[in-house]
C-alpha positions in Angstrom: -55.6 -38.1 8.1 -55.0 -35.6 10.9 -51.9 -37.4 11.9 -50.6 -37.3 8.3 -51.2 -33.5 8.3 -49.2 -33.0 11.5 -46.3 -35.1 10.2 -46.2 -33.1 7.0 -46.0 -29.9 9.1 -43.2 -31.2 11.2 -41.3 -32.3 8.0 -41.5 -28.8 6.5 -40.2 -27.3 9.8 -37.3 -29.8 9.8 -36.5 -28.8 6.2 -36.0 -25.3 7.4 -33.6 -26.7 10.0 -30.7 -24.4 10.7 -30.0 -21.0 9.2 -26.6 -19.4 9.3 -26.0 -16.2 11.1 -25.8 -13.4 8.5 -24.6 -9.8 8.8 -28.1 -8.4 8.4 -31.6 -9.6 7.9 -34.5 -7.9 6.0 -38.0 -9.0 7.0 -40.4 -9.7 4.2 -44.2 -9.6 3.7 -46.1 -12.8 3.0 -45.4 -14.2 -0.5 -47.7 -12.8 -3.1 -47.2 -15.1 -6.2 -48.9 -12.5 -8.5 -46.5 -9.6 -7.7 -44.1 -8.7 -10.5 -40.4 -9.1 -10.2 -38.7 -5.9 -9.0 -35.1 -7.1 -9.3 -32.7 -7.5 -12.2 -32.1 -10.9 -10.7 -35.7 -12.0 -11.5 -36.5 -12.2 -7.8 -39.3 -10.3 -6.0 -37.4 -9.4 -2.8 -40.5 -8.4 -0.9 -41.6 -12.0 -0.8 -38.6 -13.2 1.2 -36.5 -12.7 4.3 -33.1 -11.7 2.9 -30.0 -12.6 4.8 -26.7 -11.0 3.7 -23.2 -12.2 4.2 -19.7 -12.5 2.8 -17.9 -15.7 1.9 -15.3 -16.7 4.6 -11.9 -18.1 3.8 -12.2 -21.7 2.6 -16.0 -21.6 2.4 -17.6 -23.4 -0.5 -21.0 -23.3 -2.1 -22.0 -26.4 -0.2 -21.0 -24.7 3.1 -23.2 -21.7 2.3 -26.1 -23.8 1.2 -26.0 -26.6 3.9 -25.9 -23.9 6.6 -29.3 -22.8 5.3 -30.9 -26.2 5.3 -30.1 -27.2 1.7 -28.8 -30.8 1.4 -25.3 -31.5 0.1 -26.7 -33.6 -2.7 -28.8 -30.6 -3.9 -25.8 -28.3 -3.5 -23.9 -30.6 -6.0 -26.9 -30.3 -8.4 -26.9 -26.6 -8.1 -23.1 -26.4 -8.9 -23.7 -28.5 -12.0 -26.7 -26.5 -13.1 -24.7 -23.3 -13.7 -21.8 -24.9 -15.7 -20.1 -23.9 -17.9 -21.3 -20.3 -17.4 -19.9 -20.3 -13.9 -17.6 -22.7 -12.0 -18.3 -22.8 -8.3 -14.6 -23.4 -7.6 -14.2 -19.7 -8.4 -16.2 -18.6 -5.4 -13.9 -16.3 -3.5 -13.6 -15.2 0.1 -14.8 -11.7 0.7 -17.4 -11.7 -2.0 -20.9 -10.9 -0.9 -24.0 -13.2 -1.1 -27.6 -13.1 -0.3 -29.9 -15.9 0.8 -33.7 -15.4 0.1 -35.6 -17.3 2.7 -39.3 -18.2 2.3 -40.6 -16.8 5.7 -43.6 -19.1 5.7 -41.9 -22.4 4.8 -38.7 -21.4 6.6 -36.5 -22.6 3.8 -34.0 -21.1 1.4 -35.4 -20.3 -2.0 -32.4 -18.6 -3.6 -28.8 -18.0 -2.9 -27.3 -15.1 -5.0 -23.5 -14.9 -5.2 -22.0 -11.7 -6.5 -19.1 -12.8 -8.6 -18.3 -9.3 -9.7 -20.0 -5.9 -10.1 -21.1 -7.1 -13.5 -22.0 -10.8 -12.8 -24.2 -12.5 -10.2 -25.1 -16.2 -10.0 -28.6 -17.1 -8.9 -28.9 -20.5 -7.4 -32.5 -21.7 -7.2 -32.4 -24.0 -4.2 -35.8 -25.5 -4.8 -35.5 -25.9 -8.6 -31.8 -26.2 -9.6 -32.6 -26.3 -13.3 -33.7 -22.7 -13.1 -30.4 -21.5 -11.7 -28.7 -19.0 -14.0 -26.0 -16.3 -14.3 -27.1 -12.7 -14.5 -25.0 -10.1 -16.2 -25.9 -6.5 -15.6 -25.7 -4.1 -18.5 -22.4 -2.3 -18.8 -22.0 1.2 -20.2 -18.8 1.6 -22.2 -17.0 4.8 -23.3 -13.6 5.6 -24.4 -11.8 8.0 -22.1 -8.2 9.2 -21.5 -6.1 9.5 -18.4 -2.6 10.9 -18.1 -0.1 11.5 -15.3 3.5 11.9 -14.2 4.7 9.3 -11.6 5.7 10.6 -8.2 5.4 7.6 -5.9 4.0 4.7 -7.9 2.1 4.0 -11.1 -0.8 2.7 -9.1 -1.1 5.8 -6.9 -0.7 8.1 -9.9 -3.5 6.3 -11.9 -5.9 6.3 -8.9 -5.2 9.9 -8.0 -6.2 10.9 -11.5 -9.6 9.2 -11.1 -9.0 6.0 -13.0 -9.7 2.4 -11.8 -6.6 0.8 -10.1 -6.7 -2.2 -12.4 -5.7 0.1 -15.2 -2.2 0.0 -13.8 -2.1 -3.7 -14.4 -3.6 -3.3 -17.9 -0.9 -0.8 -18.8 1.9 -3.0 -17.5 0.6 -5.8 -19.7 0.7 -3.6 -22.9 4.4 -2.8 -22.4 5.3 -6.1 -20.6 8.0 -6.8 -23.3 9.5 -3.3 -23.4 9.4 -1.9 -19.8 10.2 -3.5 -16.5 7.5 -1.8 -14.4 9.3 -2.7 -11.2 12.0 -0.2 -12.4 9.9 2.8 -13.3 11.0 6.0 -11.7 9.5 9.3 -10.5 9.2 11.6 -13.5 8.1 8.8 -15.9 4.8 9.7 -17.5 2.0 8.1 -19.4 -1.2 8.7 -21.4 -3.8 6.0 -21.8 -6.9 5.8 -24.0 -9.0 3.0 -22.7 -12.5 1.6 -22.4 -14.1 2.9 -19.2 -16.9 0.6 -18.0 -19.7 1.5 -15.6 -22.6 -0.4 -14.0 -25.5 1.7 -12.7 -23.2 4.7 -12.5 -20.5 2.8 -10.6 -17.1 2.5 -12.3 -15.9 -1.1 -12.5 -12.8 -2.7 -13.8 -11.7 -1.2 -17.2 -11.9 -2.9 -20.5 -9.1 -3.0 -23.0 -6.5 -0.3 -23.5 -7.1 1.1 -26.9 -3.8 3.0 -27.1 -1.1 4.2 -24.7 2.1 6.2 -24.5 4.7 5.8 -21.8 7.9 7.8 -21.3 10.5 5.9 -19.4 14.2 6.6 -19.0 14.1 9.2 -21.8 12.5 6.7 -24.2 8.9 7.2 -25.4 7.0 4.0 -26.1 3.7 3.9 -28.0 1.2 1.0 -28.3 -2.0 0.7 -30.2 -4.4 -2.2 -30.2 -5.1 -3.6 -33.7 -6.5 -6.7 -35.2 -5.2 -7.5 -38.7 -7.1 -10.7 -38.9 -4.7 -12.8 -36.9 -6.0 -11.7 -33.5 -5.8 -8.4 -31.7 -2.5 -7.4 -30.2 -0.4 -4.2 -29.6 1.8 -2.6 -32.2 4.2 0.4 -32.2 3.6 3.3 -34.4 5.3 1.7 -37.4 3.3 -1.5 -37.1 5.9 -3.6 -35.3 4.6 -5.9 -32.7 5.2 -5.0 -29.0 5.3 -8.8 -28.2 8.7 -10.3 -27.7 10.0 -13.8 -27.1 10.5 -13.1 -23.4 8.7 -11.0 -20.9 10.8 -8.4 -19.0 9.7 -9.7 -15.6 8.3 -12.9 -14.1 6.1 -11.2 -11.6 3.2 -8.8 -11.8 3.3 -7.2 -8.4 6.4 -6.6 -6.2 9.5 -4.6 -6.0 13.1 -5.4 -7.0 15.3 -5.9 -3.9 18.6 -6.9 -5.5 19.7 -6.5 -9.1 22.0 -8.4 -11.4 25.6 -8.0 -10.3 29.0 -9.7 -10.8 29.9 -8.9 -7.2 27.5 -8.3 -4.3 27.6 -9.0 -0.5 25.8 -12.3 0.0 23.1 -11.7 2.7 23.6 -15.2 4.2 27.3 -16.0 3.6 28.3 -12.4 4.4 31.0 -12.3 1.7 31.2 -11.0 -1.8 30.2 -13.3 -4.6 28.6 -13.0 -8.1 24.8 -12.8 -8.2 23.7 -13.7 -11.7 20.1 -13.0 -11.2 17.6 -10.4 -10.0 15.8 -10.7 -6.6 12.1 -9.8 -6.4 10.9 -9.2 -2.9 7.3 -10.4 -2.8 4.9 -12.1 -0.3 5.0 -15.9 -0.1 2.5 -17.3 -2.5 2.8 -14.6 -5.1 2.3 -16.2 -8.6 5.5 -16.6 -10.7 5.0 -16.5 -14.5 7.1 -18.1 -17.2 8.8 -15.3 -19.1 8.5 -17.3 -22.3 7.2 -20.6 -23.7 9.4 -23.6 -23.5 10.2 -27.0 -21.9 10.7 -27.5 -18.1 14.2 -29.0 -17.7 14.4 -28.8 -13.9 11.6 -28.8 -11.3 12.5 -29.8 -7.7 14.5 -29.0 -4.6 18.1 -28.1 -5.4 20.0 -27.4 -2.2 20.7 -23.6 -1.8 18.4 -22.8 -4.7 15.5 -24.3 -2.8 12.5 -25.2 -4.9 13.8 -24.4 -8.4 12.4 -24.4 -12.0 14.5 -24.0 -15.1 12.9 -23.6 -18.5 14.6 -24.0 -21.9 13.0 -21.6 -24.3 15.0 -22.3 -27.4 18.6 -23.0 -28.5 19.6 -19.6 -27.2 17.7 -18.7 -24.0 16.9 -20.5 -20.7 15.4 -19.0 -17.5 15.5 -20.0 -13.9 13.2 -19.4 -10.9 14.7 -20.0 -7.4 13.5 -20.2 -3.7 9.8 -21.0 -4.7 7.4 -22.1 -2.0 5.6 -24.5 -4.3 5.1 -25.5 -7.9 2.0 -25.0 -10.0 -0.3 -28.0 -10.4 0.9 -30.4 -13.1 4.3 -28.8 -13.5 7.1 -31.3 -13.8 10.3 -32.0 -15.7 9.5 -32.3 -19.4 6.3 -30.2 -19.2 5.6 -27.6 -21.9 4.7 -24.1 -20.6 3.5 -21.0 -22.4 4.5 -17.4 -22.0 2.9 -15.8 -18.9 1.7 -19.2 -17.5 1.8 -19.5 -13.7 4.6 -22.0 -13.0 5.1 -21.6 -9.2 4.8 -19.3 -6.2 7.2 -17.0 -4.4 8.8 -18.5 -1.3 11.7 -18.7 1.1 13.2 -22.1 0.5 16.9 -22.9 0.2 19.6 -20.3 1.2 17.4 -17.3 1.6 16.8 -14.5 4.1 13.1 -13.9 3.4 10.3 -14.4 0.8 11.6 -13.5 -2.7 12.1 -14.8 -6.2 15.6 -15.1 -7.6 15.1 -14.8 -11.4 17.9 -15.8 -13.8 18.4 -15.7 -17.5 21.0 -17.5 -19.6 22.1 -16.9 -23.2 24.0 -19.8 -24.8 24.5 -21.0 -21.2 26.0 -17.8 -19.9 24.2 -15.7 -17.3 23.0 -12.4 -18.6 21.2 -9.4 -17.2 17.6 -9.8 -18.5 17.1 -6.0 -18.6 20.1 -5.3 -20.7 19.2 -7.5 -23.7 16.9 -6.5 -26.6 14.9 -9.2 -28.3 13.5 -9.2 -31.8 9.7 -8.6 -32.2 7.2 -11.1 -33.4 5.1 -10.6 -36.6 4.3 -7.0 -37.7 1.0 -5.8 -39.1 0.1 -7.6 -42.3 1.0 -5.6 -45.4 -2.6 -5.6 -46.7 -3.7 -3.9 -43.5 -1.0 -1.3 -43.3 -3.0 1.6 -44.7 -5.9 1.0 -42.3 -3.4 0.6 -39.4 -1.8 4.0 -40.1 -5.2 5.7 -40.2 -6.0 4.2 -36.8 -2.6 5.2 -35.4 -3.3 8.8 -36.5 -6.7 8.7 -34.8 -5.3 7.3 -31.5 -2.4 9.8 -31.4 -4.9 12.7 -31.9 -7.0 11.3 -29.0 -4.0 10.9 -26.7 -2.4 14.2 -27.6 -5.4 16.4 -28.6 -3.3 19.7 -28.7 -0.6 18.3 -31.0 -0.3 17.2 -34.6 1.8 14.4 -35.8 3.9 13.8 -38.9 2.3 10.7 -40.6 5.5 9.5 -42.2 6.7 6.0 -41.1 10.0 6.4 -39.4 12.7 3.7 -38.9 13.7 2.4 -35.5 12.1 0.3 -32.8 11.0 3.1 -30.5 10.4 6.4 -32.3 9.1 9.5 -30.5 6.2 11.3 -32.2 7.2 14.2 -34.4 5.4 17.0 -32.8 4.5 20.5 -34.0 2.2 23.2 -32.7 -1.5 22.7 -33.7 -2.8 25.4 -35.9 
């Protein structure tokens, strides 16, 4: 009997095996099974030794767990236990995690991965069925931010105290009207949006409720509204902001060379037409289809490098040149949707550096994508027009609290508000 007892003790020590080096360790008191939980995670931290770390590049859940003595087979069970609420393939480098070690048995009890400021995943290493996703309560308020661009939209928004992701949200609202890689100093904006906070900390913003953007002497207005066919953004008259094609195929970068019928070719060193727009961007930057359609070319095409061409309809086709790679599953004949990632910026073919050469054809003839105006999609349903106009009035009053607006419905695609001094 004594021998069996000694063997069992050795077995438990082996189970504790190796523990990974963490950035910090907090020593814990002996476990007290009767003590109440003091954590929103449902864990009493005083019972455990807590090791903290950050996910390294290419690390997986199995890597994190096996380095703390958890078997690979159990790691697989843990991954399955939190689906579909969380997919462990979404674990990202740089995100923090904590391992709660039982100091007496020297084994991992929990691994907590912080997916976002709002969401954490609790992996119960000893009872995978009890693993779960914890979502912290989020405080939501509507707030406004305004500014005039001096350097960049990003810098202007952050310098006015708003979350940097609001710049991306705004570019998505007006993605069909404004090429945000061409905005200039002096352009201005006002945004009414859902500000979100967790324990007093500002986190990524929610939806933009309404926004105004003044660009190249044109004032654009968008308001979020659901007329029963799904929420989208409309202009002041109820016309949809959505168009058949996006203005740009990238979300982050800068334009390095515009559409021209004659430019000095950087490789051949002679003047020749350039029927596209070059976007300088790091290799691997996602490239998005400007519109839905059918892939008619996808492969390596000499000077064009890795190249995709999409036929959107009988009128428009778009091309994407010098890609480093194609999105998984993309091939000739594949159907793609607007905004879908189709490939990644690269430096293949006749190129002087990482960039995307974006091209647009109308009836087979190359056109400047920024000089064409496309018709909008469906407007607000007639039966919801009155409600919509009431909402527009409310949003305008929130965006411009010291102005009053003429409520008449004006004609034209991009009207400026009719403004008078408030009484």
